[in-house]
NUSE-409224 format. One record per residue (C-alpha): y, x, z; residue number from 0. Coordinates in nm, 2 decimals. Layout:
% NUSE-409224
<node <Y,X,Z>,NUM> ...
END
This chain:
% NUSE-409224
<node <3.31,3.45,1.86>,0> <node <3.59,3.59,1.64>,1> <node <3.51,3.36,1.35>,2> <node <3.74,3.30,1.06>,3> <node <3.89,2.95,1.07>,4> <node <3.81,2.73,0.77>,5> <node <4.06,2.47,0.65>,6> <node <3.97,2.16,0.46>,7> <node <4.22,2.09,0.18>,8> <node <4.20,1.77,-0.02>,9> <node <3.93,1.83,-0.29>,10> <node <3.61,1.68,-0.41>,11> <node <3.28,1.69,-0.21>,12> <node <3.14,1.93,-0.47>,13> <node <3.44,2.16,-0.43>,14> <node <3.41,2.14,-0.05>,15> <node <3.05,2.25,-0.08>,16> <node <3.13,2.54,-0.31>,17> <node <3.41,2.67,-0.09>,18> <node <3.19,2.64,0.22>,19> <node <2.92,2.83,0.04>,20> <node <3.16,3.12,-0.02>,21> <node <3.24,3.13,0.35>,22> <node <2.88,3.17,0.45>,23> <node <2.81,3.50,0.28>,24> <node <2.50,3.59,0.09>,25> <node <2.21,3.37,0.20>,26> <node <1.86,3.51,0.18>,27> <node <1.59,3.38,-0.05>,28> <node <1.23,3.45,0.06>,29> <node <1.01,3.71,-0.10>,30> <node <0.67,3.55,-0.17>,31> <node <0.53,3.87,-0.32>,32> <node <0.37,3.94,0.01>,33> <node <0.13,3.66,-0.08>,34> <node <0.11,3.71,-0.46>,35> <node <0.33,3.88,-0.72>,36> <node <0.34,3.56,-0.93>,37> <node <0.15,3.25,-1.03>,38> <node <0.00,3.43,-1.34>,39> <node <-0.07,3.75,-1.15>,40> <node <-0.41,3.92,-1.16>,41> <node <-0.42,3.91,-0.78>,42> <node <-0.38,3.53,-0.76>,43> <node <-0.63,3.47,-1.04>,44> <node <-0.88,3.71,-0.89>,45> <node <-0.86,3.56,-0.54>,46> <node <-0.90,3.21,-0.68>,47> <node <-1.21,3.30,-0.88>,48> <node <-1.36,3.51,-0.61>,49> <node <-1.32,3.26,-0.33>,50> <node <-1.47,2.99,-0.55>,51> <node <-1.78,3.20,-0.62>,52> <node <-1.80,3.31,-0.25>,53> <node <-1.78,2.95,-0.13>,54> <node <-2.07,2.85,-0.35>,55> <node <-2.27,3.15,-0.23>,56> <node <-2.18,3.06,0.13>,57> <node <-2.30,2.70,0.09>,58> <node <-2.63,2.82,-0.07>,59> <node <-2.69,3.06,0.21>,60> <node <-2.60,2.85,0.52>,61> <node <-2.63,2.48,0.43>,62> <node <-2.91,2.32,0.64>,63> <node <-2.95,2.65,0.84>,64> <node <-2.70,2.63,1.12>,65> <node <-2.91,2.48,1.40>,66> <node <-3.18,2.72,1.31>,67> <node <-2.93,3.01,1.34>,68> <node <-2.81,2.87,1.68>,69> <node <-3.17,2.85,1.81>,70> <node <-3.25,3.20,1.68>,71> <node <-2.95,3.40,1.77>,72> <node <-2.59,3.30,1.86>,73> <node <-2.46,3.62,1.70>,74> <node <-2.60,3.51,1.36>,75> <node <-2.42,3.18,1.39>,76> <node <-2.10,3.37,1.49>,77> <node <-2.14,3.57,1.17>,78> <node <-2.15,3.25,0.96>,79> <node <-1.84,3.13,1.14>,80> <node <-1.66,3.46,1.07>,81> <node <-1.75,3.43,0.70>,82> <node <-1.62,3.07,0.70>,83> <node <-1.30,3.19,0.86>,84> <node <-1.25,3.46,0.60>,85> <node <-1.30,3.22,0.31>,86> <node <-1.04,2.98,0.47>,87> <node <-0.80,3.26,0.51>,88> <node <-0.81,3.34,0.14>,89> <node <-0.79,2.97,0.05>,90> <node <-0.50,2.93,0.29>,91> <node <-0.31,3.22,0.13>,92> <node <-0.36,3.07,-0.21>,93> <node <-0.25,2.72,-0.09>,94> <node <0.05,2.85,0.10>,95> <node <0.18,3.04,-0.20>,96> <node <0.16,2.74,-0.43>,97> <node <0.32,2.51,-0.16>,98> <node <0.61,2.75,-0.08>,99> <node <0.69,2.79,-0.45>,100> <node <0.69,2.42,-0.49>,101> <node <0.91,2.34,-0.19>,102> <node <1.16,2.59,-0.33>,103> <node <1.21,2.36,-0.62>,104> <node <1.02,2.03,-0.62>,105> <node <1.20,1.93,-0.94>,106> <node <1.06,2.22,-1.15>,107> <node <0.78,2.08,-1.37>,108> <node <0.61,2.42,-1.39>,109> <node <0.60,2.46,-1.01>,110> <node <0.48,2.10,-0.97>,111> <node <0.20,2.16,-1.22>,112> <node <0.10,2.49,-1.06>,113> <node <0.10,2.33,-0.71>,114> <node <-0.10,2.03,-0.83>,115> <node <-0.35,2.25,-1.02>,116> <node <-0.39,2.48,-0.72>,117> <node <-0.44,2.19,-0.48>,118> <node <-0.71,2.05,-0.72>,119> <node <-0.89,2.38,-0.73>,120> <node <-0.88,2.42,-0.35>,121> <node <-1.00,2.07,-0.30>,122> <node <-1.30,2.14,-0.53>,123> <node <-1.37,2.47,-0.35>,124> <node <-1.34,2.33,0.00>,125> <node <-1.57,2.04,-0.09>,126> <node <-1.85,2.29,-0.11>,127> <node <-1.76,2.41,0.25>,128> <node <-1.73,2.06,0.39>,129> <node <-2.09,2.07,0.52>,130> <node <-2.01,2.35,0.77>,131> <node <-1.81,2.17,1.04>,132> <node <-2.02,1.85,1.00>,133> <node <-2.34,2.05,1.04>,134> <node <-2.20,2.24,1.34>,135> <node <-2.13,1.91,1.51>,136> <node <-2.49,1.80,1.46>,137> <node <-2.63,2.10,1.66>,138> <node <-2.78,1.98,1.98>,139> <node <-2.55,2.03,2.28>,140> <node <-2.82,2.23,2.48>,141> <node <-2.89,2.45,2.18>,142> <node <-2.52,2.53,2.13>,143> <node <-2.47,2.59,2.49>,144> <node <-2.75,2.85,2.50>,145> <node <-2.63,3.01,2.18>,146> <node <-2.28,3.06,2.34>,147> <node <-2.43,3.32,2.57>,148> <node <-2.39,3.56,2.28>,149> <node <-2.05,3.73,2.31>,150> <node <-1.98,3.71,1.94>,151> <node <-2.02,3.33,1.94>,152> <node <-1.84,3.29,2.28>,153> <node <-1.53,3.41,2.10>,154> <node <-1.53,3.09,1.89>,155> <node <-1.61,2.87,2.19>,156> <node <-1.26,2.71,2.20>,157> <node <-1.28,2.62,1.83>,158> <node <-1.63,2.48,1.86>,159> <node <-1.54,2.27,2.16>,160> <node <-1.23,2.13,1.98>,161> <node <-1.45,2.06,1.67>,162> <node <-1.69,1.86,1.88>,163> <node <-1.41,1.63,2.00>,164> <node <-1.41,1.51,1.64>,165> <node <-1.78,1.43,1.64>,166> <node <-1.75,1.06,1.73>,167> <node <-1.53,1.01,1.42>,168> <node <-1.74,1.19,1.17>,169> <node <-1.89,1.01,0.88>,170> <node <-2.21,1.11,0.69>,171> <node <-2.18,1.41,0.45>,172> <node <-2.14,1.21,0.13>,173> <node <-1.87,0.98,0.27>,174> <node <-1.68,1.28,0.40>,175> <node <-1.71,1.44,0.06>,176> <node <-1.58,1.13,-0.10>,177> <node <-1.28,1.10,0.14>,178> <node <-1.20,1.47,0.08>,179> <node <-1.21,1.46,-0.30>,180> <node <-1.02,1.13,-0.32>,181> <node <-0.74,1.27,-0.11>,182> <node <-0.60,1.43,-0.42>,183> <node <-0.56,1.10,-0.60>,184> <node <-0.50,0.90,-0.28>,185> <node <-0.27,1.00,0.00>,186> <node <-0.19,1.34,-0.14>,187> <node <-0.07,1.19,-0.47>,188> <node <0.16,0.95,-0.29>,189> <node <0.31,1.22,-0.07>,190> <node <0.38,1.43,-0.38>,191> <node <0.54,1.13,-0.55>,192> <node <0.77,1.09,-0.24>,193> <node <0.87,1.46,-0.25>,194> <node <0.94,1.47,-0.62>,195> <node <1.13,1.14,-0.60>,196> <node <1.35,1.27,-0.32>,197> <node <1.42,1.60,-0.50>,198> <node <1.53,1.41,-0.81>,199> <node <1.77,1.17,-0.63>,200> <node <2.14,1.21,-0.67>,201> <node <2.41,1.06,-0.45>,202> <node <2.74,0.96,-0.59>,203> <node <3.04,1.08,-0.38>,204> <node <3.37,1.03,-0.56>,205> <node <3.20,1.08,-0.90>,206> <node <3.02,1.39,-0.79>,207> <node <2.64,1.38,-0.81>,208> <node <2.50,1.55,-0.49>,209> <node <2.15,1.61,-0.37>,210> <node <2.04,1.47,-0.03>,211> <node <2.11,1.77,0.19>,212> <node <2.48,1.81,0.10>,213> <node <2.53,1.44,0.12>,214> <node <2.39,1.42,0.47>,215> <node <2.60,1.71,0.56>,216> <node <2.91,1.51,0.48>,217> <node <2.82,1.29,0.78>,218> <node <2.91,1.58,1.01>,219> <node <3.24,1.64,0.85>,220> <node <3.55,1.65,1.07>,221> <node <3.71,1.39,0.84>,222> <node <3.62,1.03,0.92>,223> <node <3.65,0.91,0.56>,224> <node <3.43,1.18,0.43>,225> <node <3.16,1.08,0.69>,226> <node <3.18,0.72,0.57>,227> <node <3.16,0.82,0.20>,228> <node <2.85,1.03,0.27>,229> <node <2.68,0.74,0.46>,230> <node <2.76,0.49,0.19>,231> <node <2.64,0.73,-0.09>,232> <node <2.31,0.78,0.09>,233> <node <2.27,0.40,0.15>,234> <node <2.35,0.32,-0.22>,235> <node <2.09,0.55,-0.37>,236> <node <1.82,0.47,-0.12>,237> <node <1.87,0.10,-0.18>,238> <node <1.84,0.16,-0.56>,239> <node <1.50,0.32,-0.50>,240> <node <1.38,0.09,-0.23>,241> <node <1.09,-0.04,-0.44>,242> <node <0.93,0.30,-0.48>,243> <node <0.98,0.40,-0.12>,244> <node <0.84,0.06,0.00>,245> <node <0.54,0.10,-0.22>,246> <node <0.47,0.45,-0.10>,247> <node <0.50,0.35,0.26>,248> <node <0.27,0.04,0.22>,249> <node <0.01,0.24,0.03>,250> <node <0.00,0.53,0.27>,251> <node <-0.01,0.29,0.57>,252> <node <-0.31,0.11,0.41>,253> <node <-0.47,0.44,0.32>,254> <node <-0.45,0.54,0.69>,255> <node <-0.58,0.20,0.81>,256> <node <-0.89,0.24,0.59>,257> <node <-0.96,0.59,0.71>,258> <node <-0.91,0.49,1.08>,259> <node <-1.13,0.19,1.04>,260> <node <-1.42,0.38,0.88>,261> <node <-1.39,0.66,1.14>,262> <node <-1.37,0.42,1.44>,263> <node <-1.03,0.51,1.58>,264> <node <-0.92,0.23,1.82>,265> <node <-0.55,0.28,1.81>,266> <node <-0.33,0.35,1.51>,267> <node <-0.21,0.68,1.65>,268> <node <-0.54,0.80,1.80>,269> <node <-0.61,1.03,1.50>,270> <node <-0.28,1.21,1.56>,271> <node <-0.35,1.24,1.93>,272> <node <-0.69,1.39,1.85>,273> <node <-0.54,1.65,1.61>,274> <node <-0.27,1.72,1.88>,275> <node <-0.54,1.76,2.15>,276> <node <-0.34,1.53,2.37>,277> <node <-0.45,1.22,2.55>,278> <node <-0.32,0.88,2.45>,279> <node <-0.22,0.81,2.82>,280> <node <0.00,1.12,2.82>,281> <node <0.18,1.02,2.50>,282> <node <0.22,0.66,2.63>,283> <node <0.37,0.79,2.95>,284> <node <0.62,1.00,2.75>,285> <node <0.72,0.70,2.54>,286> <node <0.76,0.47,2.84>,287> <node <0.97,0.73,3.02>,288> <node <1.20,0.79,2.72>,289> <node <1.24,0.41,2.65>,290> <node <1.32,0.34,3.02>,291> <node <1.58,0.62,3.01>,292> <node <1.78,0.47,2.71>,293> <node <2.06,0.32,2.94>,294> <node <2.09,0.65,3.13>,295> <node <2.09,0.87,2.82>,296> <node <2.17,0.76,2.47>,297> <node <2.35,0.43,2.57>,298> <node <2.57,0.62,2.82>,299> <node <2.64,0.92,2.61>,300> <node <2.74,0.73,2.29>,301> <node <2.97,0.51,2.49>,302> <node <3.13,0.82,2.62>,303> <node <3.16,0.97,2.27>,304> <node <3.31,0.65,2.13>,305> <node <3.58,0.68,2.40>,306> <node <3.65,1.04,2.29>,307> <node <3.67,0.91,1.93>,308> <node <3.94,0.66,2.05>,309> <node <3.74,0.34,2.04>,310> <node <3.49,0.13,2.23>,311> <node <3.23,0.16,1.96>,312> <node <3.17,0.38,1.66>,313> <node <2.99,0.33,1.33>,314> <node <2.65,0.50,1.27>,315> <node <2.80,0.76,1.04>,316> <node <3.00,0.89,1.34>,317> <node <2.70,0.94,1.56>,318> <node <2.68,1.31,1.49>,319> <node <3.05,1.36,1.41>,320> <node <3.23,1.66,1.56>,321> <node <3.45,1.57,1.85>,322> <node <3.82,1.53,1.76>,323> <node <3.91,1.87,1.92>,324> <node <3.61,2.05,1.80>,325> <node <3.62,2.40,1.65>,326> <node <3.49,2.32,1.30>,327> <node <3.47,2.68,1.20>,328> <node <3.18,2.76,0.96>,329> <node <2.95,3.02,1.09>,330> <node <2.87,3.28,0.83>,331> <node <2.50,3.39,0.79>,332> <node <2.54,3.74,0.94>,333> <node <2.70,3.58,1.25>,334> <node <2.43,3.32,1.28>,335> <node <2.17,3.60,1.27>,336> <node <2.35,3.79,1.54>,337> <node <2.38,3.49,1.76>,338> <node <2.01,3.40,1.75>,339> <node <1.88,3.76,1.78>,340> <node <2.12,3.83,2.08>,341> <node <1.99,3.52,2.25>,342> <node <1.63,3.61,2.19>,343> <node <1.68,3.97,2.29>,344> <node <1.85,3.86,2.62>,345> <node <1.52,3.68,2.71>,346> <node <1.28,3.95,2.58>,347> <node <1.34,4.24,2.34>,348> <node <1.00,4.18,2.19>,349> <node <1.10,3.83,2.09>,350> <node <1.41,3.96,1.91>,351> <node <1.21,4.24,1.74>,352> <node <0.96,3.98,1.59>,353> <node <1.24,3.75,1.48>,354> <node <1.44,4.03,1.32>,355> <node <1.15,4.09,1.08>,356> <node <1.22,3.75,0.92>,357> <node <1.56,3.87,0.82>,358> <node <1.47,4.23,0.73>,359> <node <1.16,4.15,0.53>,360> <node <1.30,3.83,0.36>,361> <node <1.07,3.58,0.52>,362> <node <1.35,3.32,0.51>,363> <node <1.48,3.10,0.23>,364> <node <1.82,2.97,0.35>,365> <node <2.04,2.84,0.06>,366> <node <2.08,2.47,-0.04>,367> <node <1.96,2.44,-0.40>,368> <node <1.90,2.15,-0.64>,369> <node <1.53,2.05,-0.62>,370> <node <1.47,2.23,-0.29>,371> <node <1.29,2.04,-0.02>,372> <node <1.52,1.90,0.24>,373> <node <1.52,1.98,0.61>,374> <node <1.36,2.29,0.76>,375> <node <1.02,2.43,0.85>,376> <node <0.83,2.74,0.95>,377> <node <0.50,2.78,0.76>,378> <node <0.24,3.00,0.93>,379> <node <0.05,3.08,0.60>,380> <node <-0.25,3.27,0.73>,381> <node <-0.31,3.54,0.99>,382> <node <-0.37,3.80,0.72>,383> <node <-0.01,3.75,0.60>,384> <node <0.29,3.62,0.79>,385> <node <0.50,3.31,0.84>,386> <node <0.79,3.19,0.62>,387> <node <1.09,2.99,0.72>,388> <node <1.27,2.73,0.50>,389> <node <1.63,2.63,0.58>,390> <node <1.91,2.44,0.42>,391> <node <2.19,2.65,0.58>,392> <node <2.54,2.51,0.56>,393> <node <2.72,2.70,0.84>,394> <node <2.74,2.42,1.10>,395> <node <2.67,2.50,1.46>,396> <node <2.36,2.27,1.43>,397> <node <2.24,2.49,1.14>,398> <node <2.24,2.79,1.38>,399> <node <2.04,2.59,1.62>,400> <node <1.80,2.50,1.34>,401> <node <1.77,2.87,1.26>,402> <node <1.69,2.93,1.63>,403> <node <1.44,2.65,1.63>,404> <node <1.25,2.76,1.32>,405> <node <1.25,3.13,1.43>,406> <node <1.09,3.01,1.75>,407> <node <0.81,2.86,1.55>,408> <node <0.79,3.19,1.35>,409> <node <0.76,3.41,1.66>,410> <node <0.49,3.18,1.79>,411> <node <0.30,3.20,1.47>,412> <node <0.32,3.58,1.46>,413> <node <0.20,3.61,1.82>,414> <node <-0.09,3.36,1.77>,415> <node <-0.21,3.52,1.45>,416> <node <-0.44,3.76,1.65>,417> <node <-0.65,3.45,1.74>,418> <node <-0.77,3.44,1.38>,419> <node <-0.73,3.15,1.14>,420> <node <-0.95,2.90,1.32>,421> <node <-0.78,2.93,1.66>,422> <node <-0.43,3.04,1.57>,423> <node <-0.32,2.69,1.47>,424> <node <-0.14,2.53,1.76>,425> <node <-0.14,2.15,1.81>,426> <node <0.19,2.00,1.71>,427> <node <0.29,1.91,2.07>,428> <node <0.26,2.27,2.18>,429> <node <0.39,2.41,1.85>,430> <node <0.73,2.26,1.93>,431> <node <0.75,2.44,2.26>,432> <node <0.84,2.78,2.12>,433> <node <1.09,2.63,1.87>,434> <node <1.27,2.42,2.13>,435> <node <1.27,2.71,2.38>,436> <node <1.43,2.93,2.11>,437> <node <1.70,2.66,2.07>,438> <node <1.76,2.65,2.45>,439> <node <1.79,3.03,2.48>,440> <node <2.05,3.02,2.20>,441> <node <2.25,2.73,2.35>,442> <node <2.25,2.88,2.70>,443> <node <2.37,3.22,2.56>,444> <node <2.66,3.05,2.38>,445> <node <2.74,2.83,2.68>,446> <node <2.78,3.13,2.90>,447> <node <3.05,3.26,2.67>,448> <node <3.24,2.93,2.66>,449> <node <3.58,3.03,2.81>,450> <node <3.76,2.69,2.85>,451> <node <3.69,2.33,2.94>,452> <node <3.74,2.21,2.58>,453> <node <3.49,2.45,2.44>,454> <node <3.24,2.38,2.72>,455> <node <3.26,2.01,2.66>,456> <node <3.21,2.06,2.29>,457> <node <2.91,2.27,2.34>,458> <node <2.75,2.04,2.60>,459> <node <2.82,1.74,2.38>,460> <node <2.66,1.91,2.08>,461> <node <2.35,2.00,2.29>,462> <node <2.32,1.65,2.43>,463> <node <2.33,1.51,2.08>,464> <node <2.06,1.75,1.97>,465> <node <1.85,1.66,2.26>,466> <node <1.90,1.29,2.20>,467> <node <1.81,1.34,1.84>,468> <node <1.50,1.53,1.94>,469> <node <1.39,1.30,2.23>,470> <node <1.53,0.95,2.20>,471> <node <1.56,0.94,1.82>,472> <node <1.21,1.08,1.76>,473> <node <1.05,0.84,2.01>,474> <node <1.24,0.56,1.83>,475> <node <1.09,0.69,1.51>,476> <node <0.74,0.68,1.67>,477> <node <0.80,0.32,1.78>,478> <node <0.91,0.23,1.42>,479> <node <0.59,0.38,1.28>,480> <node <0.38,0.19,1.53>,481> <node <0.54,-0.14,1.44>,482> <node <0.51,-0.06,1.06>,483> <node <0.15,0.04,1.08>,484> <node <0.07,-0.26,1.30>,485> <node <0.24,-0.51,1.07>,486> <node <0.08,-0.35,0.77>,487> <node <-0.26,-0.47,0.89>,488> <node <-0.14,-0.82,0.81>,489> <node <-0.04,-0.75,0.46>,490> <node <0.23,-0.56,0.26>,491> <node <0.57,-0.52,0.41>,492> <node <0.88,-0.59,0.20>,493> <node <1.18,-0.35,0.20>,494> <node <1.37,-0.62,0.39>,495> <node <1.10,-0.63,0.66>,496> <node <1.10,-0.25,0.69>,497> <node <1.47,-0.26,0.72>,498> <node <1.45,-0.53,0.99>,499> <node <1.21,-0.32,1.20>,500> <node <1.42,-0.01,1.15>,501> <node <1.74,-0.18,1.26>,502> <node <1.58,-0.33,1.57>,503> <node <1.44,0.00,1.69>,504> <node <1.76,0.19,1.62>,505> <node <1.97,-0.07,1.80>,506> <node <1.75,-0.06,2.11>,507> <node <1.74,0.32,2.12>,508> <node <2.11,0.41,2.04>,509> <node <2.27,0.13,2.24>,510> <node <2.57,-0.10,2.19>,511> <node <2.83,0.17,2.14>,512> <node <2.68,0.24,1.79>,513> <node <2.75,-0.02,1.52>,514> <node <2.55,-0.08,1.21>,515> <node <2.60,-0.25,0.88>,516> <node <2.34,-0.38,0.64>,517> <node <2.35,-0.05,0.44>,518> <node <2.18,0.13,0.73>,519> <node <1.87,-0.08,0.67>,520> <node <1.75,0.17,0.40>,521> <node <1.78,0.49,0.61>,522> <node <1.42,0.48,0.72>,523> <node <1.31,0.57,0.37>,524> <node <1.43,0.94,0.36>,525> <node <1.25,1.05,0.68>,526> <node <0.97,1.28,0.54>,527> <node <0.76,1.28,0.86>,528> <node <0.67,0.92,0.81>,529> <node <0.51,1.02,0.48>,530> <node <0.38,1.37,0.54>,531> <node <0.24,1.33,0.89>,532> <node <0.22,0.98,1.04>,533> <node <0.31,0.98,1.42>,534> <node <0.40,1.35,1.41>,535> <node <0.75,1.27,1.55>,536> <node <0.66,1.23,1.92>,537> <node <0.57,1.60,1.92>,538> <node <0.94,1.68,1.91>,539> <node <1.01,1.48,2.22>,540> <node <0.70,1.62,2.39>,541> <node <0.82,1.98,2.31>,542> <node <1.18,1.91,2.42>,543> <node <1.09,1.76,2.76>,544> <node <0.82,2.02,2.82>,545> <node <1.07,2.30,2.74>,546> <node <1.33,2.14,2.98>,547> <node <1.08,2.17,3.26>,548> <node <0.97,2.51,3.15>,549> <node <1.33,2.63,3.13>,550> <node <1.39,2.51,3.49>,551> <node <1.11,2.74,3.60>,552> <node <1.27,3.03,3.40>,553> <node <1.61,2.96,3.56>,554> <node <1.45,2.99,3.90>,555> <node <1.39,3.35,3.81>,556> <node <1.02,3.34,3.87>,557> <node <0.87,3.69,3.84>,558> <node <0.67,3.75,3.53>,559> <node <0.79,3.44,3.35>,560> <node <0.84,3.62,3.01>,561> <node <0.48,3.77,3.03>,562> <node <0.34,3.42,3.11>,563> <node <0.54,3.27,2.82>,564> <node <0.41,3.53,2.57>,565> <node <0.06,3.47,2.69>,566> <node <0.10,3.10,2.62>,567> <node <0.22,3.17,2.27>,568> <node <-0.05,3.43,2.20>,569> <node <-0.31,3.17,2.29>,570> <node <-0.24,2.97,1.98>,571> <node <-0.47,2.67,1.97>,572> <node <-0.74,2.83,2.19>,573> <node <-0.64,2.64,2.51>,574> <node <-0.56,2.29,2.61>,575> <node <-0.20,2.21,2.72>,576> <node <-0.31,2.16,3.08>,577> <node <-0.45,2.51,3.09>,578> <node <-0.15,2.67,2.92>,579> <node <0.10,2.50,3.15>,580> <node <-0.09,2.57,3.47>,581> <node <0.05,2.92,3.53>,582> <node <0.40,2.76,3.54>,583> <node <0.30,2.50,3.79>,584> <node <0.35,2.22,3.53>,585> <node <0.12,1.93,3.44>,586> <node <0.20,1.69,3.15>,587> <node <-0.05,1.44,3.29>,588> <node <0.16,1.39,3.60>,589> <node <0.37,1.07,3.56>,590> <node <0.67,1.25,3.71>,591> <node <0.65,1.54,3.46>,592> <node <0.86,1.36,3.19>,593> <node <1.13,1.26,3.43>,594> <node <1.19,1.63,3.50>,595> <node <1.26,1.70,3.13>,596> <node <1.47,1.39,3.09>,597> <node <1.66,1.47,3.40>,598> <node <1.81,1.78,3.24>,599> <node <1.96,1.57,2.96>,600> <node <2.10,1.33,3.23>,601> <node <2.26,1.61,3.42>,602> <node <2.43,1.74,3.11>,603> <node <2.58,1.39,3.06>,604> <node <2.68,1.39,3.42>,605> <node <2.87,1.72,3.36>,606> <node <3.04,1.58,3.05>,607> <node <3.16,1.28,3.25>,608> <node <3.28,1.51,3.53>,609> <node <3.47,1.71,3.27>,610> <node <3.62,1.39,3.14>,611> <node <3.75,1.30,3.48>,612> <node <3.87,1.65,3.56>,613> 
END
């Protein structure tokens, strides 16, 4: 790839970070002006005032009238839904702007206040619209079916059918209103406390005070002592803050239990399955398949890696370490852009054209900054605008894969926008399909250019680790959450109990080649998905296994694959996963489906073992 080699002279962690930053080139920061010019802008204030007045007028006009509209004329009901969709588009734009500013710097009091005030205003406005979905679900089935003969209403049929799946779990209007309003001071407040606490934490590495992202980044350093220092620093600070993270976790788990109990969900994850439009049996089959595959996948791979590292076992901070003969060259931002766009373009020029807009139009925020939210995400905002991508780019090969992953989300979100706000939003399980497919395209493109055995082994090992992190680790996270939420029904969990559950699940999933000390017991507490979106994590494994099967179809050079793939992305949330996968001859409900996806990981480990023996 003709990249400049970076050396690692003895210096502090902070100096390392600064020198690496210089190697990366200018990193883009997103331009939120496409949403609003500023928090005090006339445009923002006008939209907020207008949507509040319009929501009140909407409620006065339509509350108590929906079944009458359906009986009278399906087109009139469609008009009400279109007006509801427009109101939510404006509200979504307002909320997205406040959220994106906030994630750019969680530690800024002004941004935190603006975000909180905006959320409060949107909650107040949306409360007046709460009746709409509740009342739609009270329309008699026969009446709605007859109304759907109108073409205008038939357009919204997928959304209406999805909405009716939630009907068994609806409460009466006043209770729904109470749940909605209390979310600001209930779950939402605890989530915000988590975010602001994480943003404020500092991790001591040789006297240098680092934020979480740079500290975690030390654990993929080519230097073993640096990896250990990073792990110990993370553990020390998380342990110091164990009380607050334990309280947040207990409170949110109880909050969820109350909601599930009132709504009548049988299983602790059923609410997530419903929002993902996936059957519990399908998820259970995925979990069972991954758990059964531990010896063939993670246990086998980490034993192989330990051997490469010169030992029978290795400490947890070496799990994602580069191999001893790895090319630890940092990848500058322009090169990362080139790598991903070339891979996307090799699949379909349209895919690269869409992704290029994220770079050209500053839809990406890439630098690591104090106060910035950790991790990475792609936010769709609203169909009348465009998505934005947040990264914490530090030049590692994994960061390039993260870029490919989030741009996959972004391309998906752009393509689905034509469905409109109500049907553009894709269930999490399918939302991960485009992102993981983007990663796979990028990996395969780079693998083809690998010119020697050492480089091929390095790339295959890195991909296997990414897939184990996406499949085995995320299902382990899901198992951890299930145990935590189940135990919480019997009373509060101590930090020690949470650590005990965490260590048990991690040991089972990673295998005997990974060793742990007591410091690792606190590592559960920095995982944001446990806080933001309970049981979200299995969607990663779902998407990865699905893409492995999908990619096998692509490699068979099936005619028209790209067109079918784009049709799947353009569908957004308007179709069930079974309908979307049918053109590819795939069925997630088939018990053997998950074995196909896991088989790809197993074959890569087979190849690594063959390279070892060569």
